[in-house]
N, C-alpha and C positions, 0 to 999 in steps of 0.2 A: 511637629512631629510627625514622620510619614510614616508608612507600612508596607514592605513588600507582598502585595496581595499574591494569592493562589490563581493558576490560572482558570481555573473552575468559576473565579468569581471575576475576571478580568474580563470572560466570554460575555456578558453581558454591555461593557462598554467602550473597550482596549479599542483604541483606535478613529474613534470616533467622535466628533465632537458639535452637538444639538444645536449649536450656536449658527453654524455654516446651513445648516437644514431646516431656518425656519422653527428651531427649538423643539425639533421633532424627537419623542424618546427614543425611536430607533432608526436606523439607516432608511431612507426612500428607495424605493427603485429606481435609479438613474438609467431612465428605459431612453438614451441619445444616442446614435451614432456619432457625433462628432462635438466638438466644444470650441467654444467662440476664445480668441487670444484677444488679450488687454492689448497689444502691440503686436506689428512686425514683428520688433526685436526680439521680445517674448516668444511668440513661435518659432522664431530660429534657434532659441537658446534649448526650447522644450525639444528640437526634432537632433540638435546636435546629442544632446543627453541618449535620447532613446536610439540612434541608430550608430552609439558608439566611436561617436567622433572626437568625443572629448568627460572627460570625470567631471561629475558634478562640482560646483565647487563648495568649499564649507560654507555651511549657512544657507544654502540654496534653495529656495522652492520653486521645488518645478510644478508647471498646471498638468492641466490633464489636455490630449491633442484629440484622440481618435479611439473609441472603443476596442477596436482590434488593439491595440496599444496599451491602454490602460482605460480604467473607470471606478470612479468610488466606492462600488460596492465590493470589487475586485481587491481596490487596495486595503479596504479596510478588513476584509478577509484574508488576505496572503500577512497584512501585520498581527491580526488574531490569532492564524498559526503556529505563527513562529512560538508563541508562549510556552505549549507544551512541552517540544523537543527543543526550547530554547537555542533554534536555530536564526542566524542572523538574517535572513531572509528567507521569500518563499513564493511560488510561482503557480496557479493557477489552472487549468485546462477543460476543456469540455469532455474528457475521461480520463481514465487512470490510462488506459494504452497512449492515449495523447501524450499524458506526461511520462511514461518510459520512452516512446520511440523518440520523443524530442531530444529525452535526455542522452541516449545513446548516438543519435545522430548529431548531436553536438560537438562531442566528445570521442569521436572515433570514424577512423580516415582509414582508406583502402592502405592493406597491408598491416592495421593494427590488429592486435590478439584481444578478445575478451572471453575470460572465465568465468563460466557462470555455475550457480548450484544446480543438484537436481533434487526431486520435482518442483517445476516451476509452473504457475499458472499457462494454459493453455495457448492463448492468444499471445503471450511473452515469449511462449517456447516456440511458438511457430516465427516470430519474427527474426528473435535470435536465431534460430536454425535455418530457417529458410529463405529470408528477408536478407540479412547482414550479410551473408556470404555472397549474393549479388553484387554486391561492393567491396569483393575483393576484402573482405574483414572475417578473419580466421576466429576461428567458436572451438573453446573446450569445454565440454562438462565436469564437475567433479559431484560424488556423492556424499549425502552428509556426514556417511561414518569413517569416508576416508581422512587419513593423518596428514596433517602437516608435510611430511618428510613426500610421500607417495603423491599429492598435490604438486611438490616441487618438483620430483622428477619428472611427473606427466609434462607439465608446461617446458622445463628442458628439453624433453626429448620429441616436444612439436616439432622444433628448428623456428620458432617464434618467438623465446624467448625474452629478446630484446626488444620485442615491440608489445610486451602487456601495457594495456593503457584503461584496465577496466576490471574489477573483480564484480560481479554482477550476482547479487544475493535475494533471494526469498525465505525467510525464517520468522516462521514456520513454515517449514513445505505446502504447499496447496498439491494435494489433499491429505497427504501422510499425516501432518503435524512433526515430520521430525526437525531437530532444530540446527541450526549451524550456529560455529563460535565468530562473531565478529571479530574479536582480537585476533583469531587466527587468520581471518581473510585480510586484518590490517597488514599483518605480518607477511604474509603472503605478497601483500599489491606491494610491500614498502624493500621485498629482497629482490623483484625486480624491475623496482624503478630505477630511471638512469636520471638525467637531468630534468625530464618531465615526470612528475609525482602520477603512479596509477591509480586511479582513482576507486573506491569503495562504494559502490550505490546497493542500496537494499530497500526492497519492495516490503513496506510496514503494513500491509493493508491488513492483514489477520489479527496483529497486535492493536490498531488503531495508533492515535496520536497517545494513549493512557498507557498501557500494558509494558511499552519496553521503547526506549529511546536508542535509536542505533548509534546516533552522533556522538554519544558518550563512551562508545566503545569503538570510534576509530574512522564509522563510515562518515565519507564527504558529502554524501545527497543521501536524501529518504525520498521515498515515493510512496504515496498513497493512489488507492483507488477512493475516491472520497465520495462516490457512488453509497459505498458500504458505511462502515460505523461513523465516519464523518458525517456525511447525509442521513442516513440513518431510518428511514421512512419509506424507501423503495418508492420518491416522487422525482430526483435528480440523478443524472449521469455528469460525472465531475472527476478530475484528477489531482492532483497536487505534488511538488518536489520543493523541498524544505533543503537549505546547506548554508555555507557562506555566501554574503555578498559577492564576491567576486565569482564564483560558479554560477547561483541564480540569475545574475547578469547576463552571462553569457546564455545560459537558454533561454532567458526571457527574450533573448533577440532572435534566440531560434525559434521561437514561439513565435515571434511578430511575423516571420515570414514565410513561416509554416500555417499559420492562421486556424490554430488552434487554442486559441484565447476561449476563455467560459465568460457568456455573456453576464449580464447586472440581474437577471431573473436567475440563473443559477448563484449568483455568489450571493441574492440577498436569500435564499431558501439555506445554503449553507450555513451564512452567520445564524440565522433562526434555530441549525439543528446544533452548530454549537454548544448554545446554551444548557444544554441539556445531556450533552455527550459523556460526560462521565457518571452522573446517574444511570442512565441508560445503559452502559458498558458494564457498571457493578451490578445491575438487577441481571443482567443477560449472565453475566461471570455466576453469579450465586444459583441461578437456574440451571444452566448449564453442569456444575456440580453437583446439583440434586439432581436430576434426569441422570446423571453417569453413577453417581451410587445408589441408583434404584434398579438400571438395566443392565448394570456392568455383568451379572451373574444371572441374565436369563440365557434357558438352551437354547435358544436359537441363534444368541448371539457367538459369534468365535472369539472377537476381541475388539475393544475401543481404542482407538488413537484419541489422545487426548491429554493435555501436559500435567495435567493433574494426579497420573498416572503414570509418570515416570517414576520407575524404580532407581530409588536411592542407592549413590556407589557407584551408580554409572555415568560414564561420559557424557550421556543425556542429560542426565539429571545437574550434572555438574553446569553446564551449559545454562540449563533452565534456573536456578538459583540465582546466577552470575547475571543473565540479563532481563528477567521478565519479573515483572513486580503483579504479575496473575496465571493462572490456568486458561485463561480465556473461555471464549463460549463458542469454539466451534469443536465438533465433535467427529471421528470418523468411522464409523460402525462397520465394522466388518460382519457379514451376518455366514450362518453357516450354510453354504450352497453357492451360487453364482448368480448370474445376471436373473434367471427366471425367479428366484428369491428375491430379488432387491426390485425387479419390479414388481412385483406382486406385494410388496412392503410400500412399498411408492405409493402404489395405485390404491392402499387402504388406508393411507391416511385422511384423516375427516378435517382437524385442526390445523395440523402442519402442511402449509403451502408446497407441493410440487414446482420448484420454480429456481432458476440457479441465482447468483448471487449471494451476498451473507452481511451479516452484520445489520440490519434493521430491525426493526422495533417486533416485526412477526418473525415466526420461527419458520426457515426454508429448508428444503432436503431437497437433494437432487443426485445423479449418478455421475459421478465426475468420469467414469471411461467411456461412456457415451455420450458424455455433454460437455461440459467446459473442457476436458481434454480428450476430446474424441479426434482431434488433430495431430496427438503425441503419437509416434512410432510405436509400434503394436508391443514390440522386445523391451521398449523402453519403459512401456506401461507395466509389463510383468515386472522389469528387472528390479521398479522404485517401487514397487506394492501399490500400482491404483489397479485392484482387481475389480472384476465383475462384481465380487459379491461386497464392493465396495459403497457405502452411503453417505455420502457428507449431509453434517445436519450442522446449522445455522441455529442456534440458539437464544429466542427473542425474550422479551418481557412478559408472557401471558402468564398467568397464574402455572407453576410449576407441575402440580399435581394434574390438573390439566392435559398438559405435555407426555407426564408420562401415559396417564391412561390412553394417549392418542397411540404411543407408540407401542404400546403394549398391546392394545386391541388389531393394532397394523401387522403386529407380529404375528399374533394367533391366526393370521390369514395364511402363513407360508405355512404347506405341506409339511 
């Protein structure tokens, strides 16, 4: 009698056979650049599939070629990553930006239109708004609170409605925590789809693979900066993209030629981290709720953007209840004052580290307006709420009472 195991149980072993590695209970690091073929015919067959010259035959077991194409550590990791999102396949990259740029370059061509949510991570913002137009790709942004009708009207007024190829979404928005309705995005993409379906691509880094599953709400591709929750220890840079076998095959083809495949050591570190992903994220969410409840009424705090604080009965709350299983571990703390007060707060922290990134075991705080989102247009920063007084806090797994002490003593240093 068999039982369908939970992802957190399968994180220990899924996709790995100890018998293929001298019985090692954990996958070794396959630190090799190339792999020997059993025959010339086998090598030919492997390359035919790798380069998209033919489809893999039913029951055909493909071997390994070269670590820019495939590697045992990466293949095990990609198989294991699919479990949380119930995706058909996954591709791993050397960074989150590698995953994002590869997906966009694979599915967008000159003359196409990409619709994106605002605000988004600063690196993504720059690539979409300043790099894609160099390839004659049209770009339109929409705000989290815009209606479906307003978004459709905006696309129709662009003159590119017949060329919409992608809706790119980051939800919750970085760094404001605004939510985007993914089913709305799917409807918009379908409304303008002709013979070729417009894709919905979601950066799910803020929620990790645990707290939101975009594929269930109509997304075609889910992207992660695996540096964040998936890695979780601030010791590896990586990215991942998940979706159907058809879409991921195309992304892996582009990855082969861009050469941004993650290495075996990166794959091994992420396999290690996946084993504790759920318990780490649960503790981080628990700590974030504790911190929020203690400091939300502090006299030097104007407001805190936190999913657990969204008012019932609002459109944002309806999205939260539908799409999310947790309020997460990200707090957008808006202090009373401006950059001077924000910097004083950040410089006064003792336990919490002043650093960019998020999702790691240690708590991290930073100033988005001058750091991660420094390259975003000034007027857009103001429009989307990326204020000089905004501090982004990623809550870690420390003792929550210690975190509150550190935050409160730092707040006291603000005049």
